[in-house]
TILUM-913792 format. One record per atom (N, C-alpha, C): residue in three letters; x negated, y, z. Coordinates in steps of 0.1 Angstrom, whole numbers, plus 5000, padded with zeros to 4 digits. Layout:
% residues N
ALAXYZ...
% end
This chain:
% residues 644
MET146510554370MET147210694367MET147210744380SER146710724391SER146910774402SER146010914405ASP144910924396ASP144211064397ASP144611134384ARG145511104378ARG145811214367ARG146111364372PHE146511354382PHE146811494389PHE145611594386GLU144411504390GLU143111594390GLU142711614376ARG142911504370ARG142011534356ARG143011574345CYS144311614349CYS144811654338CYS145311814338GLY144211914340GLY144512034339GLY144812104352PHE144412054362PHE145012104374PHE144612254376SER143712304371SER143012434369SER144212534363ALA144712444353ALA145912544346ALA147112564355LEU147212474365LEU148312524375LEU148012594383CYS146712604386CYS146112734394CYS146212854390LEU145812884375LEU145912974370LEU147113024367LEU148112964363LEU149412994367LEU149813064378LEU149413014390LEU149813054403LEU149213194407LEU148013224402LEU147313314408LEU146413404396ILE146713384384ILE146113484371ILE146713614376SER147813614381SER148513784383SER147713844395ILE147013794405ILE146613864415ILE145213914406GLY145413984408GLY144414044400GLY142914124402GLY153215224327GLY154215104330GLY155115194326LEU155715054319LEU157015144325LEU157615074336ALA157215124344ALA157615104357ALA158915164357PRO160215094363PRO161315194364PRO161015284375ASP162115394372ASP162015484384ASP161815444397SER161015504403SER160715394418SER162015454426CYS162115284432CYS163315274442CYS162915224453LEU161915284459LEU161115244474LEU161815204484ALA163115234485ALA164315224497ALA164615044498GLN164415034509GLN164514864511GLN166214854508LEU166614734513LEU168014684512LEU168614764520SER169714854515SER170514954523SER171214904535ALA171414974545ALA172014984559ALA173314894551SER174214954546SER175414914543SER175414824534LYS174614774526LYS174614634517LYS174214534527LYS173114534536LYS172714444546LYS174114434556SER175014544561SER175914524567SER177114434562GLN177214464549GLN178014384538GLN178014234540LEU176314194536LEU175914054536LEU176314004548ILE175914074558ILE176414004575ILE177613994576SER178514044572SER179914054574SER180513944565ASN180013914551ASN180213824543ASN179813674548ALA178513664556ALA178013564561ALA179013484572ASN179413604582ASN180513564590ASN181613474590GLN182013564574GLN183513514570GLN183413394563ALA181913354558ALA181913244553ALA182013094562LYS181713134572LYS181813024581LYS183112974586ASN184213034582ASN185312964581ASN186012894566SER185312904557SER185312834548SER184412714547LEU183812664557LEU182912554554LEU184012424556GLY183712334542GLY184412224544GLY185212214536HIS185712344530HIS186812364515HIS186312324506ARG184612284504ARG184212224491ARG183612114496PRO183312004489PRO182611884492PRO181311894494TYR180511834504TYR179311844507TYR178811744498PRO177311764493PRO176711664485PRO176711524491SER176711434485SER177011314491SER175811204487PRO175211154498PRO173711084496PRO174010954492GLN175310904492GLN175710754486GLN175410774467GLN176110924463GLN176010984447GLN174710974446ALA174111044455ALA172711104453ALA172010964449GLY172210874457GLY171410764453GLY171610704443GLU172710684439GLU173310624426GLU172510694412GLY172610824415GLY171910914406GLY170610874403VAL169410834413VAL168210804415VAL168210694405THR169010564408THR169210474403THR169310454389VAL170010534385VAL170610544370VAL169310614362ALA168710714370ALA167710784364ALA166410694364VAL166310624372VAL164910544372VAL165210434361SER166710354358SER166910254348SER166810324331ALA167310494333ALA167110584319ALA165910574317LEU164810604326LEU163310604326LEU162810474321ASN163010344327ASN162210244320ASN162810194306GLU164210244302GLU164610224288GLU163810324278TYR164010444284TYR163210534277TYR161710474272LEU160910474281LEU159410414280LEU159410294271PHE160010204277PHE159810064268PHE160110114252ARG161210194251ARG161810204236ARG160810314229ARG160210394236ARG159610514228ARG158310474229THR157510394239THR156010384239THR155410234239SER154310204239SER153810064237SER154010014253GLY154109874256GLY154409804267GLY153309834277GLN151909894272GLN151009914282GLN151210044288ARG151710134277ARG151710264283ARG152610274294ALA153810204289ALA155110224297ALA154910164309ALA154010054309ALA153910024325ALA152610094334ASP151610164326ASP150910274333ASP151810384339TRP152810434330TRP153610524338TRP154410494348LEU155210394346LEU155810304360LEU155210304369ASP153910264371ASP152910224382ASP152610374386TYR152410464379TYR152310624380TYR153310664391VAL154710654385VAL155710704391VAL156210634403ASP155910514405ASP156110384415ASP157310454421ALA158710424415ALA160010444419ALA160310344428ASP159810204431ASP160310124439ASP160610164450PRO159510224460PRO159910244473PRO161210314477LEU161210404467LEU162810494469LEU163910404463ILE164010304456ILE164810254453ILE165310134464ASP164010104468ASP164409964479ASP164910034490ALA164210164496ALA165210224504ALA166810254506ILE166910284492ILE168010304490ILE169110184491VAL168610094482VAL169409954479VAL169509904496SER168309914501SER168209844516SER169109924528LYS169510024526LYS170310124532LYS169610154545LYS168110184542LYS166910224554LYS167610354561SER166810404571SER167210524575SER167010644568ALA167710744569ALA167610834563ALA166410934564THR165510894574THR163910984574THR163210894563GLU163410754561GLU162710654555GLU163010724540VAL164610724535VAL164610764522VAL164310874518ASN164210984530ASN163811124528ASN162511104523ASN161411064531ASN160111024532ASN159710974516ALA160610874514ALA160110824498ALA160610904488ALA161510954491ALA162111074477ALA161211174477ARG160611234488ARG159411354487ARG158511294483GLU157811174485GLU156611134478GLU157111124465LEU157911054456LEU158311054445LEU158311174437GLN158811284443GLN159111424440GLN157811454438SER157111424448SER155511544446SER154811474435ARG155011344428ARG154411264418ARG154911314403LEU156211364406LEU156711414393LEU156411554390VAL155811634400VAL155111754397VAL153911804395GLY153511874384GLY151811904383GLY151611884362ASN150811974365ASN150312004347ASN149711864344ILE150611764342ILE150211594337ILE150811614324VAL149811574313VAL150511544302VAL151511444302GLY153011464297GLY153711354302GLY155211394309LEU154911464320LEU155711474327LEU156811584323GLU156911634312GLU157711694307GLU158911614298MET158811484298MET159511414292MET161011404295PRO161711404289PRO163311434296PRO163711314304PRO163411194305PRO163711124316PRO163211144330LEU161511174328LEU161111214340LEU161411344347VAL162011444339VAL162711534344VAL163911534351LYS164711434345LYS166011404351LYS165711304364LEU164711244363LEU164211194374LEU164011294387ARG163211344384ARG162811454394ARG164211544400GLU165011574390GLU165911644393GLU167011544404ALA167111404398ALA167711334409ALA167211324424THR166011304422THR165211274434THR165411414442GLU165211544438GLU165511644448GLU167111654453ALA168111604440ALA169411594446ALA169411504457MET168711384457MET168611314469MET168111344480ILE166911434479ILE166511514492ILE167611614500ALA168111674490ALA169311784493ALA170511724501ALA171011584494ALA172211544499ALA171611464513GLY170311434515GLY169911364529GLY170511434538ARG170811554537ARG170711674548ARG172511664553TYR173211584547TYR174211574548TYR175111434551PRO174911354561PRO175111244565PRO176611224566ASP177211314573ASP178611304574ASP179611464580PRO180711484576PRO180811594575PRO180811664587ASP180811634599ASP180811714611ASP179011754612ARG178211664610ARG176711714610ARG176611764599SER177211774589SER177011854577SER177211994579HIS178311994585HIS179312134589HIS178212224600ARG177812124609ARG176812214619ARG175512244611TRP175012174603TRP173812194599TRP173912344589VAL175112334580VAL175112464575VAL175412584580GLN176112544596GLN176412684602GLN175112734607GLN174312624609GLN173112694617GLN172112754604GLN172412734593GLN171612804581GLN172212934580LEU173512924582LEU174213094581LEU173913184591ASP173813114604ASP173513164617ASP171813254613SER171313144607SER169713184605SER169613294595LEU170513284587LEU170513414575LEU171013524582ILE172013534591ILE172713634596ILE171313704607LYS170913614611LYS169713644624LYS168913734616THR168413704603THR167213724593THR167513864589LEU168713874588LEU169314014581LEU169714114590GLU170014074602GLU170014134617GLU168914204621THR168014114624THR166814174629THR165514154622GLY165414104610GLY164414104603GLY164414214593ASP163114254588ASP162714354580ASP162514274565VAL163714224560VAL163614164545VAL162914214535GLY163014374536GLY162314434526GLY160814454526ASN160514454541ASN159314504543ASN157914394545SER159114264554SER158414164559SER158314044550PRO156914004543PRO156813884531PRO157513784541GLU157313744552GLU157613624562GLU159013604563ASP160113704566ASP161213724564ASP162113694550ALA161413784542ALA161913744527ALA161613624525ALA160813554529ALA160313404522ALA161313314531ARG161513354543ARG162613304552ARG164113284545LEU164513404544LEU165513434533LEU165813354521SER164713334513SER164713264503SER164913114506LEU164313084513LEU164412924519LEU165712914522VAL166512994532VAL167812974535VAL168612974524LEU168413054516LEU169313094505LEU169512954496GLN168412894494GLN168212794488GLN168912674492LEU168712664505LEU169312564512LEU170912554512LEU171312674513LEU172812674514LEU173512674499ALA172712704491ALA172812684474ALA173412504474GLN172312444480GLN172312304476GLN173712264483SER174012314496SER175112244504SER176512264494ASN176912344487ASN177712374476ASN179012414486GLN178712484495GLN179712544505GLN180012684504VAL179412794501VAL179212934501VAL178813004486PRO179212954474PRO178613014463PRO178713154464GLU180013214468GLU180013374464GLU179013414473LEU178413384487LEU177613464495LEU176413444487VAL175813294482VAL174813254478VAL174413374465SER175513404459SER175513464446SER175213604450ASP175913684459ASP175813824465ASP174313824469ILE173713754479ILE172613794481ILE171413764470TYR171713654462TYR170913664450TYR170613764439HIS171513834441HIS171613964429HIS171214034436SER171214054450SER170614194461SER169114194457PHE168414074451PHE166914044451PHE166514034439SER166914104426SER167014064413SER165914124404ARG165414234412ARG164414324402ARG163314244398PRO162814294387PRO161414234384PRO160514214392ASN159714104395ASN158414094403ASN157114104397LEU157114144383LEU155914174375LEU156314264364VAL155514374368VAL155814484355VAL154114524347VAL154114484334VAL152914524327VAL153114664320THR152314734319THR152614874310THR151414864301LEU151414954288LEU150214934283LEU150515084276ASP149315154276ASP149315304272ASP149415324258GLY150515414255GLY150615414239GLY149315454231ARG148415534237ARG147315574231ARG146515464228ILE146515344234ILE145715214227ILE146415174217ILE148015194212ILE148615154202ILE148015244190GLN148215384195GLN147715484183GLN146215454179ASP145915434188ASP144115384180ASP143815294173ALA144815174178ALA144515064174ALA145115074156ILE146215184154ILE146515194140ILE146015304133ALA145715414140ALA145315554132ALA143915524121ARG144015554112ARG142815534104ARG143015654092PRO142015704086PRO142115804076PRO142415724066VAL143415834053VAL143415794042VAL142615884032ASP141815794024ASP140915874014ASP140815814000ARG141815803990ARG141715733979ARG141615813968PHE140615773955PHE140915823943PHE141415703934ARG142215753927ARG142515633917ARG142815693902PRO142715623890PRO143015693879PRO144115703876VAL144715833868VAL145915863862VAL146215793852ARG147115723849ARG147415683833ARG148915643835ASP149515733825ASP150815753827ASP151415833812CYS152615793812CYS153215853798CYS154815923800ILE155016063801ILE156016103806ILE156816193796LEU158016163790LEU158716233781LEU158016203766GLY157016113763GLY156016133752GLY154716153753THR154516193765THR153016303768THR152316183774ARG151216123769ARG150216023772ARG149216113784ILE149316053796ILE148616153806ILE147616053810VAL146216093810VAL144816043815VAL144316133826GLY143916093838GLY142916173844GLY142816103858ASN142616153868ASN142216123882ASN143116193889GLY143516123902GLY144116143915GLY143416113926HIS143416203938HIS143116203952HIS143716203959LEU144216113969LEU145316113981LEU144116123991ARG144516224000ARG143716204014ARG144816254025GLY144716204036GLY145616184049GLY145416144058GLU146216074066GLU146015984076GLU147415894079LEU147215754085LEU148115684090LEU148215704105VAL149415704111VAL149515694125VAL150615604130GLY150215574141GLY151415504148GLY152115574157ARG153415574159ARG154215664169ARG155115584177LEU155115564191LEU155615444197LEU157315524198SER158215464197SER159615494199SER160715454212PRO161415504217PRO162215454228PRO162615304223SER162815204228SER163415094226SER163314984234ILE164414914238ILE164814824248ILE165014684240GLY164214594244GLY164514444239GLY163414434230ARG162514544226ARG161714494215ARG160614624214VAL159514614211VAL158414724209VAL158514794197GLN158914934194GLN159415014180GLN157815084181VAL157215064168VAL156115174164VAL156615214151ASP156615354148ASP156715394139ASP155515434130LEU155315364118LEU154115394110LEU154415504101VAL153515574102VAL153815724091VAL152615754085LEU152615764075LEU151915814063LEU152215934059THR151016054061THR151016194053THR149716224046GLY150016274038GLY148916264027GLY149016404018GLN148016454013GLN148016554004GLN147416503990PHE147816553978PHE147516483966PHE146916553958LEU146116573950LEU145316643940LEU144916543926SER145716633919SER145116553901SER144216653892ASP143516613886ASP143116663874ASP143416553859SER143816603851SER144416523841SER144616593827VAL144616533819VAL144716583804VAL146116493797GLY146916583793GLY148116523784GLY147916533770TYR148216423763TYR148316393749TYR149316373742ASN149916513737ASN151016463726ASN150816493712GLY150516413705GLY150216403689GLY148716473693PRO148416573683PRO147316653680PRO147116743693VAL148216783701VAL148016863714VAL147616803725ARG146616893728ARG146016833743ARG146316943755LEU146716883766LEU147416963776LEU146816953788PRO145517013793PRO144916993806PRO145817043817SER145516973827SER146517013839SER146216983854VAL146417053862VAL146117043876VAL147317023887GLY147316923894GLY148516933902GLY148316883915GLN149016933926GLN148916903940GLN150116883946GLY150216793955GLY151516753962GLY151316713976ALA152216683983ALA152316593994ALA153316513997ILE152916384003ILE153816284009ILE153916274021THR155316194026THR155416134036THR156416004037ALA155515924046ALA156015784042ALA156415734060THR157215674061THR157815614076THR158315504073ARG157715414081ARG158315274083ARG158315204098SER159215174104SER159215114116SER159014984115LEU158014954129LEU157614814129LEU158314774147TRP158714664144TRP159314624158TRP158614474163ILE158214464173ILE157614344180ILE158514304191GLY159014164191GLY159714104200GLY159713994201GLU161013904208GLU160813754210GLU160713674199ASP161213744188ASP161313684174ASP159913694164GLY159113794168GLY158113834159GLY157813954156VAL157613974146VAL157214114138VAL158114134129SER158914254128SER160014254117SER159514414113LEU160014464099LEU159914614094LEU161114654090SER161514774092SER162514844085SER161814884070ASN163114934063ASN162814974050ASN161915104049VAL161015144039VAL160515274042VAL161315414038SER161315534045SER161815654042SER160615724037SER160815784027SER159615884023SER160315994018SER159316114015SER159716244006SER158616284002ALA158516343989ALA157416403982ALA157616543976SER156516613972SER156616713965SER155116703957LEU155416783943LEU154416743932LEU154616873921ASP153516973925ASP153617083917ASP152317043905THR152817073892THR151717043884THR151617203874THR150217213869THR150217363864THR149217333851ILE149917353838ILE149417323827ILE148217463826THR147117443823THR146317513824THR145817593811SER146117493800SER146017513787SER146817453779ILE147117493766ILE147417443754ILE146517433742GLN145917313740GLN144817333730GLN145017243718HIS145017333706HIS145117283692HIS144717413684PRO143817363671PRO143417463665PRO144517553656LEU145317543654LEU146617613649LEU147617703660ARG147517843657ARG148217903668ARG149717853667ILE150317793653ILE151717803657ILE152117673663VAL151117583658VAL151017463668VAL151317483681ARG150217583686ARG150317593700ARG151617683706ARG152417773695ARG153617803701ARG154517733701ILE154617643692ILE155917553693ILE155617463706ALA154217413706ALA153917353720ALA154517413734SER154217523733SER154217593749SER155817613746LYS156817653736LYS158117623738LYS158617483741GLN158117383740GLN158617263744GLN158117223757VAL156717293760VAL156617243776VAL157117333786ALA157717433784ALA158717533787ALA159917473792GLN160517393781GLN161917313781GLN161817183789LYS160717123789LYS160416983795LYS159716963808LYS159017093813LYS158317113825LYS159317043837PRO160317113838PRO161417043849PRO161516913851GLN161716873840GLN162516733839GLN160916623842ALA159916693836ALA158716623835ALA158016613852ASP157916723857ASP157816743869ASP158616633878GLN160016653876GLN160516543884GLN160516423882ILE160116373869ILE159916203865ILE158016183873ALA157316293873ALA155916273878ALA156116273896ARG157216343903ARG157116343915ARG157716223922GLU158616153913GLU159316013916GLU158515883914ARG157515933903ARG156615803901ARG155515823909PHE155115913916PHE154115953924PHE154315893937ARG155815913941ARG156715863955ARG156415733952ASN157215683940ASN157015543942ASN155915473941GLN154615513937GLN153515453938GLN152715453950VAL153015553957VAL152715553973VAL153415453980VAL154815463979VAL155515393990VAL155315283985THR155115213973THR155015073969THR153615023978ASP152515113974ASP151415073981ASP151315033996PHE151915174003PHE152415184018PHE153315044020THR154115014015THR154914894017THR154214754017ASN153514764005ASN152614604006ASN151514604018GLN151214704018GLN150214714028GLN150614674044THR151614744049THR152114714057THR152814594061SER153214534049SER153914414052SER152714294055GLU151814294046GLU150614224048GLU150014244063ALA149814364066ALA149714384081ALA150414324091ALA151614334088ALA152514254095ALA152614114094GLN152414064085GLN152113914084GLN150913884090ARG149813944091ARG148613874095ARG149113914112LEU149714034119LEU150014034133LEU150913904136GLN151813864127GLN153013754132GLN152013614134SER151113614125SER150513484126SER148813484130GLY148113584127GLY146813624133GLY145813544119PRO144713604116PRO144213554105PRO143613414107THR144013354095THR143013214097THR141813204100GLY141613144107GLY140013114113GLY139113214121GLY140413314125GLY139813464132GLY140313454146SER139613544155SER139813554167SER140913644172THR141713704164THR142713784168THR144013714170PRO144413714180PRO145613644181PRO147013714176SER148013604176SER149113654168SER149813774176ALA150313854172ALA151114004179ALA152313924183LYS152813824176LYS154113794182LYS153913724196LEU155213794205LEU155113774218LEU155213624220PRO154213544230PRO154413414232PRO155713394237PRO156413294227PRO158113264227PRO158013184242LEU159113214250LEU159313114259LEU159412964257SER159612944244SER159512774240SER158212734243ASP157112804238ASP155812784240ASP155512714251ALA155912804261ALA155712764278ALA156612634281GLN157412614276GLN158512504282GLN158012414287THR156712334280THR156312234283THR155612234301THR154712324301THR154212354313THR155112394323LEU156112484319LEU157112484328LEU157912394337LYS157912274327LYS159012174329LYS158012084338ARG156712054338ARG155711984344ARG155612024355LEU155512174356LEU155512214371LEU156712254378ASN157812194373ASN159212244379ASN159412364382LEU159412464373LEU159512624371LEU160312644363SER161312734369SER162412754355SER161712904345PRO162012914335PRO161312994325PRO161913134333PRO160813214330PRO161113364336PRO162113424326THR162613534334THR163513614323THR162313764323ARG162513804311ARG161613914306ARG162414004297LEU161914134300LEU162414254292LEU161514294285ILE161514334274ILE160414434268ILE160614564261GLY159914654259GLY160514744250GLY159014874251SER159614974244SER158615114244SER159315244248THR158715324251THR159015454256THR158415524244SER158315664243SER157415734233SER155915764239HIS155715694249HIS154415724255HIS153715574261SER154515464261SER153915334264SER154815234260VAL154315094263VAL154714984262VAL155014894272PHE156214844278PHE156314754289PHE157014634288ALA156814554298ALA157514404297ALA157414404310GLN158614354316GLN159314364331GLN159714204330VAL158914134340VAL159413974342VAL159913934356THR160613864356THR161113804368THR161113664368GLN160213614378GLN159713474381GLN160413414393ARG161713314391ARG162013244401ARG162413144397SER162813034404SER163312904402SER164512874412GLY165612814405GLY166812804417GLY167212944421LYS167712904434LYS168113044442LYS167013134449GLN165813114446GLN164613204449GLN164813334448LEU164313404459LEU164813554457LEU163513664450ALA163813724443ALA162913814436ALA162413914442ALA162214054438ALA162314184444ALA163214264449SER163214334457SER164414404459SER164014574458THR162814574456THR162414734450THR162114754438SER161914834431SER161114864419SER159714884420PRO158714884414PRO157314904417PRO157415054417PRO156215124429PRO155815244429PRO155515324417SER156115424413SER155315514401SER154115564404LEU153515584394LEU152015654393LEU152015774404GLY152915864403GLY153115984413GLY153215944427THR153615814431THR153715814444THR152415744449PHE151615714446PHE150215644448PHE149415774457GLY149115724470GLY148615804480GLY147115794480ASN146515694470ASN145215664473ASN144015744462GLY144715834455GLY144215874442GLY143915784429ILE144815694428ILE144915604419ILE145415694407VAL145015654393VAL145015764383VAL145615654371SER146215694360SER146815614352SER145715584344GLY146015464337GLY144715394325GLY145515374317ASP144315294308ASP144915234296ASP146215114296ALA146215034310ALA147114914309ALA147314934324THR148614884330THR148814884344THR149514754347LEU148914684355LEU149714554361LEU150214564376GLN151514534374GLN152214554390GLN152914434392VAL151914354405VAL152714244410VAL153414254423HIS154614194426HIS155114184439HIS155114064446GLU155014054456GLU154613924466GLU155813804462SER156713844460SER157813744456SER157313674444LEU156613734432LEU156113644424LEU155013524428ILE154113544434ILE153013474440ILE154013334449ASP154813394461ASP155613304469ASP156313214460ASN157313274449ASN158113184442ASN157213074436LEU156013094428LEU155112984420LEU154912884431ALA154112944442ALA153412884450ALA154412794457SER155312824463SER156312754469SER157212644461THR157312654446THR157812564440THR156612454438VAL155412494435VAL154712394430VAL153612354440LEU153512414451LEU152412354461LEU153012344474GLY154412424477GLY154912384491GLY154912204494GLY154312174503GLY154612034509GLY153511964503ARG152812014493ARG151911904486ARG150611924495THR149611814491THR148311804498THR147111824483MET146311904488MET145011944477MET143811924485THR142911874479THR141611844480THR140711944481GLY139611954486GLY138812054484GLY138412114474GLU138111994463GLU137611994449GLU138812074442GLN140112054443GLN141012094437GLN141112264439ILE141112304454ILE140712434457ILE139712504451ASP138512434450ASP137612524442ASP137912524425GLN138812444419GLN139412454406GLN140212574406LEU140912564416LEU141812694417LEU141312844418ILE140112854425ILE139512954428ILE138612994415GLY138212854410GLY137312884399GLY138212944387SER139712904385SER140312954376SER140513114374VAL140613144389VAL140713304391VAL139613374383LYS138613324392LYS137013384389LYS136613364376ASN137513274372ASN136813294352ASN137613374341THR138713464351THR139213554344THR138913684343SER139213774338SER138913894336SER139113964346ILE140013934356ILE140613994367ILE139613974378SER139113884382SER138113824392SER137213734387ARG135713784389ARG134813714385ARG133713744393ALA133113644394ALA131913674407ALA130513724399THR129613754406THR128613814402THR127913684395PRO126813744387PRO125813644381PRO125013534391GLY125013434391GLY124313354406GLY124913334415SER126413394414SER127013334429SER128113244426ALA128113144417ALA129213044414ALA129112964429ILE130112934432ILE130312824443ILE130012684439GLU129112624447GLU128512514452GLU129612424456PRO129912314451PRO130912254457PRO130212174472PRO130912204484PRO130212164496PRO130012014496PRO129111944504PRO129211774504PRO130511754512GLU130811814522GLU132211784529GLU133111764521LYS134011664524LYS135411584517LYS136311664526PHE137311754520PHE138611794531PHE139811794524GLU140811804528GLU142011804524GLU143111904530ILE144011964525ILE145312054533ILE146312024527GLU147312004537GLU148611964531GLU149412124534PHE149612174523PHE150412304524PHE151912314531ALA152012414537ALA153212464543ALA154312464535SER155512444536SER156712444525SER156812604524LEU156912694536LEU157112824536LEU155912904531ARG155612964522ARG154513044520ARG153312984519PRO153212864513PRO151912774512PRO150812904505ILE151212994503ILE150213064494ILE150413224500ILE149713274509ILE149813414516ILE149413524510PHE150213604506PHE149813724494PHE150513844502GLU150213914508GLU150414024515GLU149914164511LEU151014284508LEU150314394504LEU151014504512ARG150014574518ARG150814664532ARG149714754533ASP150014874529ASP149014984537ASP147615004529GLN147414974516GLN146414954509GLN145614864514LYS145914764520LYS145314594523LYS145514494517ILE145014384511ILE145614274505ILE145014134513ARG146114104518ARG145813964526ARG146413864519VAL145213744516VAL145513634507VAL145113534516GLY145413414516GLY145213294520GLY145813164519ILE145913074529ILE146612934525ILE147012944537ARG148212854537ARG149112824551ARG149212664549GLY148912594559GLY149112444558GLY149512404569ASN150212234570ASN150512194581ASN149612094586ARG148512064579ARG147711974583ARG146211954576PHE145011954581PHE143811974579PHE142811854579SER142511794572SER141511654573SER140111654565GLN139211654576GLN137911624571GLN137011554578ASP136311464568ASP135511334572ASP136011264584GLY137311214578GLY138411154590GLY138811194601ARG138611324604ARG139311384614ARG140611474609ASP142011414616ASP143011484611ASP143411584622LEU143711704616LEU144311824624LEU145811854621ARG146611814629ARG148011794626ARG148611924634SER148412044627SER148612184632SER148812294624SER149712364626SER149912444617SER148712554617LEU148312584605LEU146912674605LEU147112764591GLU146412894594GLU146512994585GLU145113054581ILE144413034568ILE142913024563ILE143313174557THR142913304560THR143013424556THR141813514552ALA142013614540ALA141013714542ALA141813844537THR141113964542THR141614084538THR140814174532TYR141314214520TYR140714294507TYR141114444512GLU140214514509GLU140614684504GLU139814724494PRO140514824485PRO139614884477PRO138714964478ILE137514964470ILE136515044473ILE136215124459ASP135815244462ASP135615324450ASP134015294447MET134015244434MET132415214433MET131615334422GLY132615484422GLY132215584412GLY132415534395GLY133515564395GLY134015524381GLY134915404379TYR134715334389TYR135415224390TYR135715184404LYS136915084407LYS137015024418LYS136814874419ILE136614834430ILE136714684436ILE137514654443LEU137614524448LEU138414484462LEU136914414470ARG136914494481ARG135914424493ARG136614364502ARG136114254506ARG136514154520ARG136114244531THR137114264543THR136514334552THR136814234565GLY135514214571GLY135614114581GLY135313974575ILE135413874586ILE135313744582ILE136313684580VAL136413544570VAL137413464567VAL138313424583LYS139313444585LYS140113404594LYS140913254596VAL141113194605VAL141713074607VAL142413074618ASP143713084619ASP144813084627ASP145512954631PHE146012944642PHE146712844643PHE148112884650PRO149112944640PRO150012984646PRO151012924653GLY151712964666GLY152612904671GLY152112784681SER150812774681SER150112664688SER149912704704GLY149912834708GLY149712884718GLY148012884722ARG147812844733ARG146312834737ARG145812724728ILE144612724720ILE143912624713ILE143412544719GLY143112414717GLY142312324721GLY140812304716VAL140112224722VAL138712184716VAL138612194704GLN139612084700GLN139512034683GLN139812114678GLN140712224678GLN141012344669GLN139712434670VAL139212464683VAL138112554681VAL137012484674ALA136612364674ALA135712314665ALA135912294650GLN137412274646GLN137612284632GLN137712404627ARG137912514636ARG138012644629ARG136512684625ARG135512674634ARG134212694629ARG133912624611SER134212484613SER134112434601SER134912464591ILE136212524593ILE137112554579ILE136712704575GLN136012794588GLN135612914585GLN134112904574LYS133312804578LYS132112774571LYS132812704554LEU133612614554LEU134212574543LEU134512704534PHE135112804538PHE136212904530PHE135213034528LYS134213034534LYS133513154536LYS132813214518ASP132713094513ASP132213164496ASP133713144488ARG134513044495ARG135913064487ARG136813184485PHE136613254497PHE137113374496PHE135813474494PRO135213504482PRO134113584482PRO134413734486GLU133113824489GLU133213934496GLU133814024487THR133614034473THR134014124464THR135214064453LEU136114114448LEU136514084437LEU136714204427LEU137414174417LEU137214274404LEU136314364399ASN135014284404ASN133514364403ASN133014334387GLN133614254379GLN133214264366GLN133814324355PRO133014374346PRO133914434332PRO134514364326LEU135814384319LEU136414314306LEU135914384295ILE135214304286ILE134614334272ILE135614284263LEU136314334252LEU137114314245LEU136114244233PRO136714114229PRO135914054216PRO136014144205VAL135014104195VAL135314144180VAL136714114176LEU137514204170LEU138814174168LEU139114214154ALA138914164144ALA138914164128ALA139914274124MET141314244131MET142314334123MET142314454132VAL141614484146VAL141814594153VAL140214654156PRO139314714147PRO138214714146PRO138114854158SER138914914159SER138815044168SER138714994184LEU139114854185LEU139114834200LEU137914714202SER137414664191SER136514584194SER135114604203GLY134914504213GLY134014574219GLY134114654231ARG135314714233ARG135714794241ARG135314754257VAL134814844267VAL134414784279VAL135714824288TYR136414744298TYR137214804307TYR137014774322ARG137114884331ARG137114844344ARG138314834352VAL138414794363VAL139714854372VAL139515004376SER140315094373SER140115234375SER141015264389GLY141815164392GLY142915224401GLY143315074410ILE143415094423ILE144014944429ILE144915044443ASP146214974440ASP147115034450ASP147814914453ALA148014924473ALA148914804474ALA149614864487GLN150914864483GLN151714934491GLN153414854492ASN154014834502ASN155414824501ASN155714664493GLY154914584494GLY154914464487GLY154514444473TRP154014534467TRP153514574455TRP152314604453LEU151214504442LEU149914534442LEU149814614426THR149014704427THR149114814412THR147414794409LEU147414734395LEU146114734391LEU146014824378THR145214894376THR145015004364THR143414984360VAL143614974347VAL142414954339VAL142415064329ARG140815084327ARG140815184314ARG139015204311
% end
């Protein structure tokens, strides 16, 4: 099972990390953390130093006992729930013995920490089975063991936490947390370390909530909804009725339209389905020997609200109004006296007959409208059997729980809703005490590069990528093959796809990179430039091991292609060794090799292929539509993509 991480969908993990690289955006709030708020946080951090030690520090001994209990529970679970061979395979893959031995033998803190980190690394990945409760419990116990290892005794624990507070204060005083992704990532890391210390919960909470804005905002123009729903109504139907003893036979014709109108709603999307129509009839009434030819005209409006939310699709009752006027064009009978008697009866009964006819007309149209909208809602809820149209039910978080548990990610919080012009979703992705965005995304009116509104808008904050990458990739080792899977996952999406014939051929060279714990994926959005890359602590190729901090990056800029935009790489792929000072001969040689390896892994263009919608049986008006990126904006930590 040692290669299961490679065989069990690593590309899905990579897709989760980078699919967002590609409203209702709230009112723009581009101001960074205010000076007064920053001053308050610094003051609170200084005061927090006086309370250190008032709460217990994590205990390495208790954490070790927790790991031992978790391993025993895993053994019991596997042998009770699976076959003996299956249980043995899992225990062989988990390989908790080195950590248990280090704990029981009371080996050095360094040895225990290394064993714990190796075990924790094996328990994170898109591997079928890692979501099993005892494996999740073991991972949590192992992470608690790693955290507790920082607190071997009260004095050292006190000094270590004080150092973290000093680092936090320095970052707030001298850093530019709102503008610098490096400072923001460092603050996020320090905050998580402080949270693990169990010492300053109030300060941690205050900072945590200061960086809690959504880091992913998706907006869908309301015209898409309207186009998908709008359709003409043109129906002929026979008239067969009996009103106040008069049998009526004829034909009716209803002409009108069905439209969908978005309405303001928070927590779910509201679409008001409105049917308006004009009705014409030509009929003959039979009352005994008397024939009563008549014509009628009327109007009807029926409205029903449809809501799409976390629980799926729901509908309101139908509200309606109708009018109907009929005119008897003649009274037909051979005898004049009969016609006179019939005329008097018509005059007496017509108001009541018109009222009955109007209600029956309204009820008939409302019944049809109710049945058809209910059937459509049911199809939206589940999708047609065997069809390609997905369910309109929002993907519930429960459906993603399995993957999230495997990857050690917390479920994102999300808010959906609608305005009278758009549908929106605001998502906040972070695990533990990671920081989200400190600002709202820019509104369309603030873009300075000619970006225009589109049918859909995607806005991604740097913190989204950093939070995902730090949790899943931080400290891990990735091979060149896995990096190809990562890039391939992105290139196979509609957001970024290589041109035909430019598929990456895996080079013969074998290499691997150990990702850094801080910002393993570089994703910077400043001044209409997008800088992406990898940050590592070690690079190994053909038996040569370079243990040095390195950054492999490429910078992209938006390019107008006349009607749509793409991202084009500026310059070469850069390889830097931060903090190394003057680089040595080995680093120079490795730089050339790394640049060669990553030249095609960071392609010259992104977003250069159109998105063609598939045939949608339920929404024919959208089938086959071709979309391209119409606007790209990168500023103040936010990437905005619009498509039309």
